[in-house]
C-alpha positions, 0 to 999 in steps of 0.5 A, a space after each residue: 510116466 509114475 504112478 500109485 494105484 490104491 485099491 480095497 478100501 471098503 466098508 467094513 465092521 468093527 473090528 474085521 480086516 482089511 488089505 490095502 494094496 498099492 501098484 506102483 508103476 514109472 519108479 524104481 521100486 527098490 530104491 524108493 519108500 514106502 508108506 500108508 498115509 490116511 486122512 478124515 474130514 477136517 483133520 490133517 493127512 498123518 502117515 499110518 505105517 513107513 517102511 523103508 527099503 531094507 523094509 523097516 518097518 514103521 507104525 503110529 501109535 494107534 494102529 501098532 499091533 493091528 496093521 502091518 506094512 509089508 512090499 512086493 519088490 517083483 510085483 511092486 506093491 506094497 500093502 497094509 494089512 489092518 486087522 481089528 479096524 476101529 472106528 476112528 480107521 476111517 479114512 482116505 488111505 494114500 499110499 507114498 514113495 520117496 526117495 529124497 529126490 521125488 516125493 509120489 502120492 496115489 489117488 487114496 481109496 477110502 474105508 470106512 469102519 462102522 462101530 
């Protein structure tokens, strides 16, 4: 059974930091690219950051220089270190694992940034 379990979401003041974690089980973690998405009410889910099997990273423009995606292949966990948080970073952050054949999503964790 495949599971992606996110944690780390919280209420934080603008300018603060949070680290999100996504623990994967039931998949060959090394063969999947991992990504973080976020969704806010009334908006589409957007890609925030992605890390490939080779460790290459991508960030959406609005988080460049503030967020860092990383992974621990031993722990089968992907992280999103978020710094200098802004009100507009508020949303439900979900983890995704995909390899071109399979595509899995976690349930999400709420991040709320107070201005």
